[in-house]
N, C-alpha and C positions, 0 to 999 in steps of 0.2 A: 283801952287797948293802946300800947305804945306805938307811936308813929315811927316809921323807918328812920326819918332824920332826927328823931329825938333820942336815938340810940347813942349813948356817950361813947361807946367803943368805936362806933362808925365815925363819930365826929373826931375822935382822936386820930383816925387814919387820914381823914380828909383834910383837916386843918393842919398846916405845917408853916414853919417859919418862912418869911418872905426874904429874898435876897436883898441885901442892903447896898445902897450906893458905896462904891469903893474904887480904889486904883488897883488893878491887877498888874503886878510886876512879874514878868516871866524872865528868869535868868537861863541863858542858853537858847534864846528865842529863834536863832537861825537853824536849829536842828529839826529833824523830821517830826518830832512829837508835836511841835508847835504847828507845823504846816499840815500834818495829816490828821490830827485829832483836836488840838486846843482851839485853834481859830475856827475850824468848821463847827465845833460844838458851841462856841460862843455865838457864831452867826445863826445857828438853828435856834438857840435860846432867844436871840433877838427876833427871829422870825415868829416864834411862838408867843412873843410878848412877855417872856419871863425874865428878861434882864432888867436891872434897876435903871432908872432914868439917868442917874449920875454914875456912869461907869467910864473909867479910862483904862486902856490896855497899854502898858509901857513895856516895850520889848528890849531887854538889856542883853547885849551881846558884844563880841570883840570886833566883828567885821566892819569895814567902812561902808556904811549905808546911810541913806536919808530916810526920813519917815515917809516921804512920798513914794520913793522907790520901793521900799519894803512893803507898803501897802499894795502896790501893784503885784509884787511877788505872792503875797498872801491871798490876793483876789484870785490868781490863777490856781493857787492850791485849794482854795475853797471851792472853786468850780469843779475841780477834780475829785475832791474827797467828801464834800458835803452829802449828806443823806437825801437832801432835796435840791432841786435846781436853784441856783443862786439868782435872786432878783436884783438886777443892777441898781435900781433906786434904793432898795433896802441896804444893799452892800455899801453903797456910797455913804449913806448916813451912819452905818456901823463903823465903817473904816475911818471915818473922819476922826474918831476917838482912839485910834491906834497910833502910838508914837514910838519912834526907834531912839534908844539911848545907847550910844556907843561908849563902851569902856571895857577894860580888862577886869576879870573878877578879882584880882589882887591889888587893885588900884584904889586906895582910900579916896582920892580925889573924885573918882567916878561915882562913889556913894554919896559924897557930899553934893555933887551936882545933881544926883538923883533926888536927894531930899529937897532941893530947891525946885526941881521940876514937879515933884508931887505937891508941894505947896501951891505952885502956880495952877496945877490942874484942879486942886481943890476949890480955888477961887473961881476958876472958869467954868468947871463942869459940875461942881457940887458934889464932890466925892465924900464930903464930911469928915475928912481925915482918916477914913478907914483904909487900910492897906492889906492886901493879900499878896504875899510873896510866894512865887511858885519856882521850886528848884527843878527845872527841866534840863539842867546841864548834865554832864558826865558826873557820876558819883564821886570821882576824884576831886571835883571842885566844890563839893558840899561844904567841907570844913572851912575853906577860905571865904566863901560867901557868907556862911553863918557868922564867922568872926567879924567880918566887915559890917554886917547888918547890926551886930551887937555894938561894936566899937563906934559906929557912926550914930547910934541912937535910933536908927530906923525901925528896929525891932521893938521898941518901947512905944506902947500906944499913947496917943495924945489924950488928954482929959475928954471924956465923953465919946471916944472913938476906940477902935480896936486895930490891932495888928496881928495877922495870922500867917501861918506858914503851911504850904503844901509840899510834901516831899515825895518825889517819884521813886519807884523801886529801881534797882535793888537796894533795899535798906540794910546795907551791910552784906558781907560775904560769909560770916559765921557769927557765933555769939560774941566773941570779943570785939569784933569790928562793929557789930550792931549796938553793942553797949557804949562803945566810944562815940559813935554817931549820936545816940541818944543823949549822951552827956553834952555833946556840942550843941544839939538842939535846945536842950534844957537850959543851957547858959544863955541862950538868946530869946527863947519863946516859952511860955508856960505850957504845960501839957494840954490844957483845955483849949489852946489856940493852935495846936499842932494837928495837922491832917495828913496822915501817912496813906498814900493813895494806892488802892488795888482795884484796877479797873473792873475785874470780875464782879466785885461787890456792887458795881453800878449798873450791871445788867439787870434788866427787868425781871427775868425769871429768878435770879438770885435774890432779888428783893422780895419776890413773891413766896419764897420758901417759907417764911414765918407766917404769912397769911394762909397759905395751903395747909400748914400744920395746925395753927392755933385758932383759926377761924372756921375750921371744918371738923366737927366731932368725929365723922367717920374715919378720917385719917389719923388724928392724934390718938384715938383710942387703940389703933393698931401699931403705933409707932414705938415698938419696943421689942425686947428679945423674945417675947412670947409668940410674936406673929411674924417677925422679920427674920428671914434666913440669912441673908447677906445683903450688903450695900456695895454698889460699884460706882466709882467716880472715874470718868474717862475723859482725857483731853487729847484729841488726836489731830494731827495736821499732815498734809501730803507734802508740804514744803520741807526743804532741807535747811541748812544754816544760812543760805543765801549770802549776804554781805557781812554776816555777824560772826564770822569764824573767830575773830580776835576775842570777842566777848564770850562766845560759847565755849571755846577752849578752856577759859577760866571758870566757867560756871557749870555747864552740863545740865541735863534735864532736872536733876534733883534740886539744885539750888534756883534754877531758872523758873520752874513751875510749881514744884511740890511745896517748897517752903512757904510760899505766899498764896498763889491762886487756889491750889487744890486743898491745902490745909484749911483756908478760909471757907470753902464749900463744905468740907467735912464738918467744921464747927457749926455752920448753919444748919446742916442736916441733923446733927446729933445733939445739939444744945437743948437745955431744959427751957421751959417758958419763963421769960424775963418778968420781973415784978411789974414793969411798966414799959413804955415804949422810948424811954429816954436813951441817949447814947450809951451812958455808962452801964445802965441795967442790961442792955443787950450785950455789951462787950464783956461784962462780968460773966455771963453765961458762956460766951465763947472761950474765955480763958480757962474756965472750969473743964471744958472738953480737952483742951491742950494739956492741962495738968493731969487729966485722967488717962491720957494716951499711954499704953504700955511702952516703956522705952525699948528701943531696938539698939542693942550694942553687942560687940563681940560676935560669938557664934550665932546669936539669934538673928543677926543681920543675914547670915547665909541661909537661914531657914525661912525667912520672911520677905526678902528682897531679891528681885531680879534686875540686873542692869545690863544693857546691851547697846549695841551700835549698828547703824544701818550700813549695809554693803550695797554694791551696785544692783540696780533692778529696773523695774518699770513703773511709772506713774502716769496714768491716763494714756497708756499706749506708747509713751516715750521713754527712751533710755535715760536714766539718771545715774550719776556717779555715786560711789560709796562715800561715806563721811570722810575717810582718810585721803580721798582723792579731791576733796573740795579745796579751793584756793585758801591758803592761810592755815590749813590744818596740818599738824604734824603727821608724818607718814606712819608713825607707830603710836598715834593718839590713843589713850585709854579713856577718853571722855565719853560718858554715856549719853546717847541721844534717845534712850528709851529706859524707863524705869517702871517696875510694877511692885507694889508693896502690899502685904497683908498686915492690916493694923487692927488692934483691939483697943476698945475704950473700957477701962475697968471701973465702971460705975453700975448702979443698980439697973438702969434702963437698958444698957447695951451688953451686959455680961454674956460672954459666949458668942457674940455676933461678929463675924469677921467683916472688916471694911476693906475692900479691895480698890486700890488706887492705881491708875496707870496713866502715863503720859509718853508720847512718842512722836518723833519726826519721821517723815517719809512713810506714813501710814496710808491706807487706800482712800481715807475719807477725812474731811475736816468736820470737827464737832466736838462739843463739850457737853456732857450730860451726867446726871445722877440717877441711878437705877436702884429702886427699893424692891428687892426680890423677896416676896412673902413666902412663908413656909407652905408646903403642900398640904392639901386636905388629907384626912385619914385614908388609908388604903382600903376602903369599902365603897360600895355603890359605884359611882362613876370613876373613881380613881383606883379601882381594884387592880387594874393592870398597869398602874403607874404611868398612865398616859398624860396626866395633868401635872407632873412634877414641876413644871415651870409656868403654870398657867397664869398666876397673878403677879403682876409687877406694875409698879408705878414709876414712870420715867419722866424726869424733869429735864427738859432740854435747855441748856444755857445759851448755846449758840450752834449754828447760825440761825436756825428756824426756831425761835424762842417759843416754848409752849410746854404743855404737860399731856402725857398720854397714860391711859390705864389699860392694861391687858387683862382680859378675863376669859373664861370658857363659856362657850355657847353651843347649842345643838344646831348642826346644819339642817337646813330644810329637806324634808323627804321621810320616807318610811323608816329608814334605818336610823338607829341611835348612833350617830357619828358626831363626835365632839371636837371642835377646833377652837384655837385661841382667836379672839377678836379684840379690836382696839378701839377705845373711845379716845378721841384726840381733840385737843384744845390748842389753837394757834393764836397768839396775841394779835398778829396783823389782821386776820380775818374776823376774829371775834369782836374786836373793839373798833374795827374799820379805820384804823390809822396806823402809820408807821411807828415802830417802837423806837424811842429815843436812844441815841447813842449813850454808852455808860458815862463818858466824860461830860455829857450835858448834865446828867444828875449829880455828878460828883462836884463839878464846879458850882452849880446852883446851891448845893448843901454847904460848901465851904463859904460861899458868900452869905448864907443865912446862919452860919455858926452851928449847923447840925452835923456832929461827928459820927452818927450811927453807923455809916457805911465805910468808916475809915478805921484803920488799925491802931490800937493803943500801944504804948511802949511795952507793957508787959506781954501783950499778945506776940509782938515781934520777937521778943527774947525767949519766950517759952517755945515758939516755933523753931527758932534757931538751935536752941538746946536739944530739941529732939532730932533735927537734921544732922547736927554735929556728931551725934552718936553713930549714925550710919556712915558718915564720911570717914570717921576715925577707924571703923572696922575695915573699910575699903583700903585706907592708907596703910593699916597695920598687917594687911594680908589675911584677915580673919574671915573675909567674905569670899564667895567663889569668884572664878575668873570672869572676865568680861565676855558675854555672849554676843552673838551676831544674828542679824535677820536681814533678808533681802528687802530693799526698798519696794513698796507697793504691797507688802504683807502686813498682817496684824501684829507683828512682833515675833519674838523668839519662842521656840517650843517650851522653854523653861517657864515662861509666864503662864502658858496653859497648865503645865504640871503644877504650878503653885496653887491654882484654884482646884485642880482635880484632887488635891489632898483633903479638901473639904466638900468634895462631891459637887463642885460647882463648875460652871464654864463662863467665859466672858460673854457678855452681851454684845452682839454686833450693832454698831450704830446704823 
């Protein structure tokens, strides 16, 4: 009889590459991303004992600061944003290896001095010549940083070492710009050393999607058009644009969320089993999903896409302004803050199954989830009066309360035959007795170990943009319907409900 720990499949999941010593260089280190996400993530990895012993963090930015002063600033940020309380002694040991490097992004001398500093840190801290460059700056600076990394030789790995690149989103604004950026990246770093980050893929429940499907026979056997009526992917937030109006006016909900986060979740939900757990095997299957997406262009956009913008309303009992009244927003703005799409994947597994995707700002509740709505039972016996049409649903909660729930029908206690839906619920925090790591913790660790499974490949990015560009072209050419509106604090425009009603479905409330 096979022992549990002799199972090769289990071993393949447990054993993973270990983060190697390296120097992590963060470009644009004085921005919010470093303070709110990167440094707290690194601190928590240190607290869990997951960081390599030889690690240096070099913060590359233009402002006039010292390493000592910047460490103090980052310490305050870590205490505010870390998922666990900061231990002063541990922070002191961790922060001692943070260094500030002042230079403008377009100054070749700054890269030359960076190279010398990295050589010094290699000798002092044992980084072994490994270098991980993180583009946390504005995307407008990506090209100049990449060119300087290439021309200075910093992007070329030393013998026996590696040089890797992490690129933050947005990765382009359309297919041509994404292609140009990919070319700039390819001129400096090979594809297998390039890590395009999407923090949704670092979330524990997103990672668990493959395990849920391919390690549980009961679900994988039902994961197809014979048993699934529709799939709903929702990302909602009660916040408005806050201080991001300048960016959001140029982006909108479609480019800000659908092109990357939600299409990635769709790929994980719909993909076929990979041949193995290697990065490229997994990403090959995700690309197949993007290639099988039925294009939305011209009039088909009007039939399958709803775009809308929030007006003044109430959130948690407080008045909030409409989008056009937000600071920095044009009074006649046509930017969408909400988008709902009906998508079809034209392959054998998903033929005829609609995938409904929606994202919106100023909605009543914050959350991201994937809901698999199963087909109803035949209209006989208990379902004779159609009371169980929506009885079975599997819901994967990506955030904030990560977990999985399954809704099924059960008889209520008593003499009467009364059937009600009940829910079996799994929560990561309570089931495993520890806090779920932040997405950036997993992604930074994977980049240090060279595991690209949870990062987007070049062809993924370009296929996603090709699909999104078809929708945007229809909007620009006037082939799509007018911009709709919804009051802040509601679940979106009436037209989004009508989109699902055409398939006899309704949106699941979070």
